[in-house]
C-alpha positions as CSV (number, residue, x, y, z in Angstrom):
1,M,77.3,135.5,123.8
2,S,79.0,138.3,121.9
3,I,78.5,138.8,118.2
4,Q,82.0,137.4,117.7
5,D,81.1,134.3,119.7
6,Q,77.9,133.8,117.8
7,E,79.7,134.1,114.5
8,S,82.3,131.6,115.7
9,F,79.6,129.2,116.8
10,L,77.7,129.4,113.5
11,S,80.9,129.1,111.4
12,N,81.5,125.7,112.9
13,I,78.1,124.4,111.8
14,H,77.8,123.3,108.2
15,P,76.7,125.0,105.9
16,F,76.7,128.3,107.7
17,E,80.5,128.7,107.1
18,V,79.7,129.4,103.4
19,L,77.8,132.6,104.2
20,T,79.4,135.9,103.1
21,P,80.3,138.4,105.9
22,S,77.2,140.4,105.2
23,Q,74.9,137.4,105.1
24,M,76.4,136.1,108.4
25,A,75.8,139.6,109.9
26,M,72.1,139.5,108.7
27,C,71.7,136.0,110.2
28,I,73.1,137.0,113.6
29,Q,71.0,140.2,113.6
30,H,67.8,138.1,113.3
31,M,68.8,135.4,115.6
32,D,67.7,135.0,119.3
33,I,68.3,132.7,122.2
34,A,65.3,130.7,123.4
35,Y,64.6,128.3,126.3
36,Y,62.1,125.4,126.2
37,P,61.3,122.9,129.0
38,K,61.2,119.2,128.6
39,D,58.3,117.8,126.6
40,T,57.6,121.0,124.7
41,I,56.3,120.4,121.2
42,L,58.4,122.6,118.8
43,I,57.1,121.4,115.5
44,S,54.2,119.1,114.5
45,P,51.8,118.6,111.5
46,E,49.6,121.1,113.3
47,K,52.4,123.5,114.3
48,I,54.6,124.7,111.5
49,P,57.6,126.7,112.9
50,E,58.5,130.3,112.4
51,H,62.1,129.7,113.2
52,F,65.1,127.5,112.3
53,F,66.5,125.9,115.5
54,I,70.2,125.4,116.4
55,I,70.8,123.6,119.7
56,I,73.2,125.1,122.2
57,K,72.3,122.8,125.1
58,G,69.8,119.9,125.5
59,S,68.2,117.5,123.1
60,V,65.2,117.2,120.8
61,Y,63.5,114.0,119.5
62,E,61.9,113.7,116.1
63,Y,58.9,111.3,116.1
64,S,57.3,109.7,113.1
65,N,53.5,109.4,112.6
66,E,53.7,106.1,114.4
67,N,55.2,107.9,117.4
68,I,58.6,106.2,116.8
69,V,61.8,108.2,117.4
70,V,63.5,108.5,114.1
71,M,66.2,111.1,114.9
72,D,67.7,112.9,117.9
73,Y,69.2,116.3,117.9
74,Q,71.9,117.4,120.3
75,H,74.6,120.2,120.7
76,E,75.2,122.1,117.4
77,D,72.5,120.1,115.6
78,S,69.9,122.0,113.7
79,F,66.3,121.5,112.3
80,D,63.9,121.7,110.5
81,S,64.7,123.3,107.1
82,N,62.0,121.3,105.3
83,S,59.2,122.7,107.4
84,L,60.3,126.3,106.6
85,I,60.9,125.6,102.9
86,Y,57.8,123.6,102.2
87,G,55.5,125.0,104.9
88,K,54.5,121.6,106.2
89,C,55.8,118.8,108.4
90,D,54.8,115.2,108.8
91,H,56.8,114.6,112.0
92,T,56.7,115.9,115.5
93,F,59.8,117.6,117.2
94,K,59.6,117.3,121.0
95,V,62.1,118.5,123.6
96,N,63.7,115.5,125.4
97,E,66.1,117.5,127.7
98,E,65.4,121.1,128.6
99,L,66.5,123.1,125.6
100,I,68.6,126.2,125.1
101,C,68.8,127.1,121.4
102,Y,69.3,129.8,118.8
103,E,66.3,130.6,116.7
104,I,66.8,132.2,113.2
105,E,63.7,133.9,111.9
106,K,62.0,132.0,109.0
107,K,62.1,135.1,106.8
108,T,65.8,135.4,107.3
109,F,66.5,131.7,106.8
110,L,64.6,131.7,103.5
111,S,66.3,134.9,102.4
112,L,69.7,133.3,103.0
113,I,68.7,130.3,100.9
114,E,67.7,132.6,98.0
115,K,70.9,134.7,98.3
116,N,73.5,131.9,98.7
117,Q,73.4,129.1,96.2
118,E,75.8,126.8,98.1
119,F,73.8,127.3,101.3
120,K,70.6,126.6,99.4
121,D,72.0,123.5,97.7
122,F,72.8,121.8,101.0
123,F,69.2,122.1,102.3
124,L,67.7,121.0,99.0
125,K,70.0,118.1,98.3
126,D,68.9,114.5,98.4
127,L,70.3,112.4,101.1
128,V,73.3,111.0,99.2
129,N,74.4,114.5,98.1
130,K,73.9,115.9,101.6
131,I,76.1,113.1,103.0
132,Q,78.7,113.9,100.3
133,S,78.6,117.6,101.3
134,L,79.2,116.7,104.9
135,K,82.0,114.3,103.9
136,D,83.6,117.1,101.8
137,K,83.4,119.4,104.8
138,E,84.8,116.8,107.2
139,Y,87.8,116.0,105.1
140,T,88.6,119.4,103.6
141,S,91.5,119.8,106.0
142,Q,92.8,116.4,105.0
143,L,92.5,116.8,101.2
144,S,95.8,116.4,99.5
145,S,97.1,115.6,96.0
146,F,97.3,112.0,97.2
147,M,93.5,111.8,97.6
148,I,92.2,113.9,94.8
149,A,94.8,113.5,92.1
150,K,93.5,112.4,88.7
151,V,95.4,110.5,86.0
152,G,95.4,113.7,84.0
153,D,97.2,115.5,86.8
154,T,100.4,113.6,86.3
155,L,102.8,113.0,83.5
156,I,101.2,111.1,80.6
157,H,103.7,110.0,77.9
158,E,102.8,110.6,74.3
159,A,101.9,107.2,72.8
160,C,104.0,105.8,69.9
161,M,101.0,104.3,68.1
162,V,101.1,102.1,65.0
163,D,98.6,100.1,63.0
164,E,98.4,96.3,63.7
165,N,99.7,95.6,60.1
166,T,102.8,97.8,60.5
167,K,106.1,96.0,60.0
168,L,108.0,95.6,63.3
169,I,111.1,97.3,61.9
170,D,109.1,100.4,61.0
171,A,107.4,100.4,64.5
172,I,110.8,100.2,66.2
173,E,112.1,103.1,64.1
174,K,109.0,105.2,65.0
175,S,109.5,104.4,68.7
176,M,113.1,105.7,68.5
177,Q,111.8,109.0,67.1
178,F,109.4,109.2,70.1
179,K,112.3,108.3,72.4
180,T,110.3,105.6,74.0
181,S,110.6,101.8,74.6
182,T,106.9,101.2,74.4
183,I,104.9,100.7,71.2
184,I,101.1,100.9,71.2
185,V,99.4,98.7,68.5
186,K,95.9,99.7,67.3
187,K,93.7,97.0,66.0
188,S,91.2,97.5,63.2
189,D,88.3,96.9,65.7
190,G,89.5,99.8,67.8
191,G,91.2,97.8,70.5
192,Y,94.8,98.4,71.7
193,G,97.8,96.2,72.4
194,I,101.4,96.8,73.6
195,I,105.0,96.0,72.7
196,T,107.7,96.6,75.3
197,D,111.5,96.2,75.2
198,S,111.3,93.0,77.3
199,L,108.7,91.6,74.8
200,L,111.1,92.3,71.9
201,K,113.9,90.5,73.6
202,V,111.8,87.4,74.4
203,K,109.7,87.1,71.2
204,V,112.1,88.5,68.6
205,L,115.7,88.6,69.6
206,L,115.9,85.3,71.4
207,Q,113.8,83.6,68.8
208,G,115.6,85.1,65.8
209,R,112.4,86.3,64.2
210,D,112.2,88.5,61.1
211,L,111.9,92.2,61.8
212,T,109.5,92.5,58.8
213,I,106.7,90.6,60.6
214,P,103.5,92.7,61.4
215,V,103.5,94.0,64.9
216,R,100.2,92.1,65.7
217,D,102.2,88.9,65.7
218,I,104.0,89.7,68.9
219,A,101.9,92.4,70.6
220,I,100.1,91.6,73.9
221,F,96.3,92.2,73.6
222,P,94.4,93.8,75.2
223,L,96.3,96.8,76.7
224,L,94.8,97.7,80.1
225,T,93.6,101.3,80.1
226,I,92.2,103.9,82.4
227,Q,90.5,107.2,81.7
228,K,92.3,110.4,82.3
229,D,89.6,111.6,84.7
230,D,89.9,108.5,86.9
231,Y,91.7,108.7,90.2
232,L,95.5,108.2,90.0
233,F,95.2,106.0,93.0
234,E,93.0,103.6,91.0
235,A,95.8,103.3,88.4
236,L,98.3,102.4,91.1
237,T,96.0,99.7,92.4
238,I,95.6,98.2,88.9
239,L,99.4,98.2,88.3
240,I,100.0,96.4,91.6
241,K,97.2,93.9,91.1
242,R,98.3,93.0,87.5
243,N,102.1,93.1,88.1
244,I,102.5,95.6,85.2
245,K,104.6,98.8,84.9
246,R,102.5,100.9,82.5
247,I,98.9,101.4,81.5
248,G,97.2,103.1,78.6
249,V,95.3,106.4,79.2
250,T,92.1,107.1,77.2
251,N,89.8,110.1,76.9
252,N,86.1,109.9,77.6
253,N,85.5,108.5,74.1
254,G,87.8,105.6,74.7
255,E,90.5,107.0,72.4
256,M,94.2,106.4,73.4
257,I,95.9,109.6,74.4
258,G,99.1,108.3,76.1
259,I,100.9,106.0,78.4
260,L,101.1,106.2,82.2
261,E,104.2,104.7,83.7
262,Q,104.4,103.2,87.2
263,I,107.4,105.2,88.1
264,D,105.6,108.5,87.4
265,I,102.7,107.5,89.7
266,L,105.1,106.6,92.5
267,S,106.9,109.9,92.0
268,H,103.6,111.7,92.3
269,F,102.7,109.9,95.5
270,A,106.2,109.5,97.0
271,N,104.8,106.4,98.6
272,H,106.6,103.1,99.2
273,T,103.7,100.8,98.3
274,Y,105.5,99.5,95.3
275,V,108.6,98.8,97.3
276,I,106.6,96.6,99.6
277,E,104.9,94.8,96.7
278,S,108.4,94.2,95.3
279,K,109.6,92.8,98.6
280,I,106.7,90.3,98.6
281,K,107.3,89.3,94.9
282,N,111.1,88.8,95.6
283,A,110.7,87.0,98.9
284,N,112.6,83.7,99.0
285,K,111.7,82.8,102.6
286,V,108.9,83.5,105.1
287,E,111.2,85.9,107.0
288,D,111.3,88.1,103.9
289,L,107.5,88.1,103.8
290,K,107.3,89.1,107.5
291,I,109.4,92.2,106.8
292,A,107.0,93.3,104.0
293,S,103.9,92.4,105.9
294,N,104.9,94.4,108.9
295,E,104.9,97.5,106.8
296,F,101.2,97.3,105.9
297,L,100.1,99.2,109.0
298,N,102.3,102.2,108.1
299,I,100.7,102.3,104.6
300,I,97.2,102.2,106.2
301,K,98.0,105.0,108.6
302,S,99.4,107.1,105.9
303,L,96.5,106.6,103.5
304,Q,93.9,107.2,106.3
305,A,95.6,110.3,107.5
306,K,95.6,111.7,104.0
307,G,91.9,111.2,103.6
308,V,92.0,108.4,101.0
309,K,88.6,106.8,100.5
310,I,88.1,103.6,102.5
311,Y,87.3,101.7,99.3
312,H,90.7,102.5,97.8
313,I,92.5,101.6,101.0
314,S,90.8,98.2,101.3
315,N,91.4,97.5,97.7
316,L,95.1,98.3,97.8
317,I,95.6,96.4,101.1
318,G,93.5,93.5,99.7
319,Q,95.8,93.3,96.7
320,L,98.9,93.2,99.0
321,N,97.3,90.6,101.2
322,T,96.5,88.4,98.2
323,K,100.1,88.6,97.1
324,V,101.3,87.5,100.6
325,Y,99.0,84.5,100.4
326,Q,100.2,83.6,96.9
327,K,103.8,83.9,97.9
328,L,103.3,81.9,101.1
329,Y,101.5,79.2,99.2
330,S,104.4,78.9,96.8
331,L,106.9,78.8,99.6
332,V,105.2,76.3,101.8
333,L,103.7,73.8,99.3
334,P,105.8,71.6,97.0
335,E,105.3,72.6,93.4
336,E,103.7,69.3,92.5
337,L,100.9,69.9,95.0
338,Q,100.2,73.6,94.3
339,K,98.3,73.0,91.0
340,S,96.1,70.3,92.5
341,A,94.4,72.5,95.0
342,C,93.0,76.0,95.4
343,L,93.7,78.3,98.4
344,I,90.8,80.5,99.2
345,V,90.1,83.4,101.6
346,M,86.7,84.0,103.0
347,G,84.6,86.4,105.1
348,S,85.9,90.0,105.1
349,E,89.2,88.8,103.5
350,G,87.2,87.3,100.6
351,R,85.2,90.5,100.3
352,N,88.4,92.5,100.2
353,E,87.2,94.5,103.2
354,Q,89.7,93.5,105.9
355,I,92.1,96.4,106.3
356,I,93.5,95.8,109.7
357,K,94.6,92.2,110.3
358,T,91.8,91.1,112.7
359,D,91.8,87.3,111.9
360,Q,92.2,84.8,109.1
361,D,89.4,82.9,107.4
362,N,90.8,80.6,104.8
363,A,90.4,77.1,103.3
364,L,91.8,74.7,100.8
365,V,89.9,72.9,98.0
366,I,91.7,69.8,96.7
367,K,91.1,68.1,93.4
368,N,89.1,64.8,93.7
369,G,91.2,61.7,93.7
370,I,94.2,63.5,95.3
371,D,95.3,62.2,98.7
372,V,94.2,64.9,101.2
373,E,96.5,63.8,104.0
374,Q,99.6,64.8,102.1
375,Y,98.4,68.4,102.4
376,R,97.7,68.4,106.1
377,P,101.3,69.2,107.4
378,Y,101.8,71.9,104.9
379,M,98.5,73.6,105.8
380,Q,99.4,73.6,109.5
381,Q,102.6,75.3,108.5
382,L,100.7,77.8,106.4
383,T,98.4,78.7,109.3
384,N,101.4,79.0,111.7
385,H,103.2,81.3,109.2
386,L,100.2,83.5,108.7
387,V,100.0,84.0,112.5
388,D,103.7,84.8,112.5
389,L,103.0,87.4,109.7
390,G,100.4,89.1,111.9
391,Y,97.2,87.4,110.8
392,P,95.6,86.4,114.1
393,P,94.1,82.8,114.2
394,C,90.3,82.6,113.7
395,E,88.4,82.0,116.9
396,G,86.0,79.8,115.0
397,N,88.9,77.8,113.6
398,I,88.0,78.6,110.0
399,M,91.5,77.9,108.7
400,V,93.3,75.5,106.4
401,S,94.9,73.8,109.4
402,N,91.3,72.6,110.3
403,P,90.5,69.4,108.4
404,Y,86.9,70.7,108.0
405,W,88.3,73.5,105.8
406,C,90.9,71.4,104.0
407,K,89.3,68.6,101.8
408,T,88.3,67.6,98.3
409,A,85.9,69.4,96.0
410,D,83.3,66.5,96.4
411,E,83.5,66.8,100.1
412,Y,82.7,70.5,99.9
413,K,79.8,69.7,97.6
414,T,78.5,67.3,100.3
415,D,78.8,70.2,102.8
416,I,77.0,72.6,100.5
417,T,74.1,70.1,100.1
418,K,73.8,69.7,103.8
419,W,74.0,73.5,104.5
420,I,71.0,74.0,102.2
421,N,68.9,70.9,102.7
422,S,69.4,70.4,106.4
423,P,70.3,73.9,107.7
424,D,71.1,74.7,111.3
425,M,72.7,77.8,112.7
426,K,76.3,76.6,111.9
427,S,75.2,75.8,108.4
428,Y,74.0,79.4,107.8
429,L,77.2,80.8,109.2
430,D,79.4,78.4,107.1
431,L,77.5,79.2,104.0
432,A,77.7,83.0,104.6
433,I,81.5,82.7,105.0
434,F,81.8,80.5,101.9
435,I,79.7,82.7,99.7
436,D,82.4,85.4,100.1
437,A,85.2,83.0,99.1
438,F,87.8,84.3,96.8
439,A,90.6,82.2,95.2
440,V,94.1,83.5,95.8
441,A,96.3,80.7,94.6
442,G,96.4,77.3,92.9
443,D,93.7,76.0,90.5
444,K,91.0,78.7,90.7
445,E,88.6,76.6,88.6
446,L,88.0,74.4,91.7
447,L,86.3,77.3,93.5
448,I,84.4,78.5,90.4
449,N,82.9,75.0,90.0
450,L,81.9,74.9,93.7
451,K,80.2,78.3,93.4
452,E,78.2,77.1,90.3
453,Y,77.2,74.0,92.3
454,L,76.0,76.2,95.1
455,Y,74.0,78.5,92.9
456,N,72.2,75.6,91.3
457,K,71.4,74.1,94.7
458,I,70.0,77.3,96.0
459,Q,67.6,77.8,93.1
460,S,63.9,78.1,94.2
461,K,64.8,77.7,97.9
462,D,62.7,80.7,99.0
463,I,62.3,79.6,102.6
464,F,66.0,78.8,103.0
465,M,66.8,82.2,101.6
466,A,64.4,83.9,104.0
467,Y,66.1,82.4,107.0
468,F,69.5,83.2,105.5
469,A,68.6,86.8,105.0
470,K,67.0,87.0,108.5
471,S,70.3,87.6,110.2
472,T,70.3,91.1,108.5
473,L,68.0,92.1,111.3
474,A,69.9,90.3,114.1
475,F,71.3,93.5,115.6
476,D,69.5,96.8,116.4
477,T,70.4,99.9,114.5
478,P,69.8,103.0,116.5
479,T,67.3,105.6,115.3
480,T,69.0,107.9,117.9
481,F,72.3,107.7,119.7
482,S,70.7,107.9,123.1
483,S,68.4,104.9,122.3
484,F,71.4,102.7,121.6
485,M,74.2,103.9,123.8
486,A,75.5,101.7,126.6
487,K,76.5,103.2,129.9
488,D,79.9,104.1,128.4
489,D,78.3,105.9,125.4
490,L,79.4,103.1,123.1
491,I,78.0,102.1,119.8
492,N,79.0,98.8,118.1
493,I,79.5,100.1,114.6
494,K,79.9,96.7,113.1
495,K,76.6,95.4,114.5
496,A,74.7,98.6,114.0
497,A,75.7,99.4,110.4
498,I,78.3,97.3,108.7
499,F,77.0,93.8,109.2
500,P,73.4,94.6,108.2
501,I,74.6,96.1,104.9
502,V,77.0,93.2,104.3
503,Q,74.5,90.5,105.1
504,G,71.6,92.1,103.4
505,I,73.6,92.6,100.2
506,R,75.1,89.2,100.5
507,S,71.6,87.7,100.6
508,L,70.5,89.6,97.5
509,A,73.7,88.6,95.7
510,L,73.1,84.9,96.5
511,K,69.5,85.2,95.4
512,E,70.7,86.8,92.1
513,K,73.7,84.4,91.7
514,I,76.1,87.3,91.6
515,K,79.7,86.0,91.7
516,E,81.3,89.2,92.8
517,T,82.3,89.2,96.5
518,T,83.0,92.8,97.3
519,T,80.0,94.5,99.0
520,I,80.2,97.8,97.0
521,K,80.6,95.9,93.7
522,R,77.7,93.7,94.6
523,I,75.6,96.8,95.3
524,K,76.5,98.2,91.8
525,I,75.6,95.0,90.1
526,L,72.3,94.8,92.0
527,E,71.6,98.4,90.8
528,A,72.5,97.4,87.2
529,R,70.0,94.6,87.4
530,N,67.3,96.9,88.8
531,I,67.1,95.0,92.1
532,L,68.2,98.2,93.9
533,E,67.0,101.6,92.8
534,K,69.8,104.0,91.9
535,T,69.2,106.2,94.9
536,K,69.1,103.3,97.3
537,A,72.3,101.9,95.9
538,A,74.1,105.2,96.3
539,E,72.8,105.6,99.8
540,L,74.0,102.2,100.8
541,I,77.5,102.8,99.4
542,E,77.7,106.0,101.3
543,A,76.5,104.5,104.6
544,F,78.8,101.5,104.2
545,E,81.8,103.7,103.5
546,I,81.1,106.1,106.4
547,A,80.7,103.2,108.9
548,S,83.8,101.5,107.6
549,T,85.8,104.7,107.8
550,L,84.8,105.3,111.4
551,R,85.6,101.7,112.3
552,L,89.1,102.0,110.7
553,K,89.7,105.3,112.5
554,N,88.7,103.6,115.8
555,Q,90.9,100.6,115.1
556,L,93.9,102.8,114.5
557,D,93.2,104.7,117.7
558,C,93.2,101.3,119.6
559,I,96.5,100.4,118.0
560,Q,98.0,103.8,118.9
561,E,96.8,103.4,122.5
562,G,98.0,99.8,122.8
563,V,94.5,98.4,123.6
564,A,92.6,95.5,122.1
565,L,90.8,96.2,118.8
566,T,87.1,96.8,119.2
567,N,84.1,97.7,117.0
568,E,82.7,99.9,119.7
569,I,82.9,103.6,119.0
570,N,82.6,106.2,121.8
571,T,80.1,108.8,120.5
572,N,81.7,111.4,122.8
573,D,84.9,111.1,120.7
574,L,83.0,112.0,117.4
575,G,83.1,115.5,116.0
576,K,79.8,117.2,115.0
577,I,80.0,116.3,111.3
578,E,81.0,112.7,112.1
579,R,77.9,112.4,114.3
580,D,75.8,113.8,111.5
581,L,77.2,111.4,109.0
582,L,76.7,108.5,111.3
583,K,73.1,109.5,112.0
584,E,72.3,109.7,108.3
585,S,74.0,106.3,107.8
586,F,71.8,104.8,110.5
587,K,68.7,106.1,108.7
588,I,69.8,104.4,105.5
589,V,70.5,101.1,107.3
590,V,67.1,101.2,109.0
591,E,65.4,101.7,105.7
592,F,67.5,98.9,104.1
593,K,66.4,96.5,106.8
594,K,62.8,97.2,105.9
595,F,63.6,96.6,102.2
596,I,65.2,93.2,103.1
597,N,62.2,92.3,105.3
598,Y,59.9,93.0,102.3
599,I,62.0,91.2,99.6
600,F,62.5,88.0,101.6
601,K,59.1,88.2,103.4
602,L,60.8,87.8,106.8
603,D,57.6,88.6,108.7
604,K,56.2,85.2,107.5
605,I,58.9,83.1,109.1
606,Y,59.7,82.5,112.8
């Protein structure tokens, strides 16, 4: 290779692209090409290296003290900075396929670390920060104002703020001076409320109330707020979820600094999410809903292409899906039946983690004493309409059209008791699905009461919980790509990474009676309760987001190519950084499985 070729090669390997021209030249000057046959020991506890290795061709396995392969290194992979930095190594690096590689002298490598802080930071970072660095590198080309915009980056309107005891007439006069239709009311305890034009019409004008009343008498408390350093995308999600048009903006001390209007967010994004939300809200027939629902995919493609985090995409699409369910429920059911039941979504929908419409998992809980049969025809209609809207039927028939998932609260309690006291495989599956249940329409107290009943029943059921958690280990997670790849170089990303995290966290959440259903929020609550260490929680969130992002990308590719959706990812289609991210994620999942095994004592059950 010429010097130009060597420089081009290194520049594509993170973090070598951060080296200055003179540092890159020094690196190349002290870099040689080497060849090693299969089974050569490159590094071991007894053999500390004198070089930093970068693979051109071939592969190397890293073995633990127990002689287990914990990592494989392939084209453009590098190793082992820790051996050079700390002068020791607990693992063994052995050539698996005859190796051609670059070797950078130890002295040169350590000199680069001392001279370049960004280069140094990468190799000295903990796992979470190293993953974040790789993610930043992967998505740098995709970064846009859409992804990184903060609330403070857009127009924040100066707040017209008054004390809660201010006369309404005085507050209105002040708002006219501010040229705004929004009045912020500050309570004596530091909280905030809001008065809008529409509120004045409803609570004052139409009721003929005196304009000298204190503003606290008509203000809406509390005013939803967001910090100026939060992502603008989060503000949009809140507005859509709550059906509101403005939100308060605070500084890091919680002090009100202004108002953010929905129209300003939409102008910033130039996105038609709000248009779709409005179509759902104003739909008078199922055909109207179908038009709105068919536009979800374009939103997903747009957000994914712009590098928006998977959590934000799933949150936004989850809110839109919820609104579709709510509207369909109101269109299909007679009004007198709506309040006597609760429509719930379960599984990935309940966890707010289904982005692409892969199936539907839903159920109906009906108040005791109400005739269930009168709901049956409407539930069949609801299922049929959901299919028509693009939500495929559930292969396991977990849908409201199935009588098993459409019954009274007491009948569900009977099922819960059976699931726990006389469990079989189906019971564990049904319970896992039900734990993730989220109420989308009707009387939500029905689900809340059932969840409380479930938590009380599960108390002190250690053996049951162990068997429930055991499925976390149901599928292998590769320590290397080559140890897991099928003949077509495929890895099932759901089985290898996503499911173990979801089920393991779900098991811990059930044990701790955590009512939140979203996996990432469950992780954060478990961290707050000191069930998960801060580092472990952060690692799990990163691994879950990486695996989910790769899965979504693969699903969108399937749609683009017109083939059936699959969870199998072809590793040959992954870029270098994507491979690195996935490898690091698998490491985290493997360690998490060990943690679940320890917590639930899985080695003591059969």
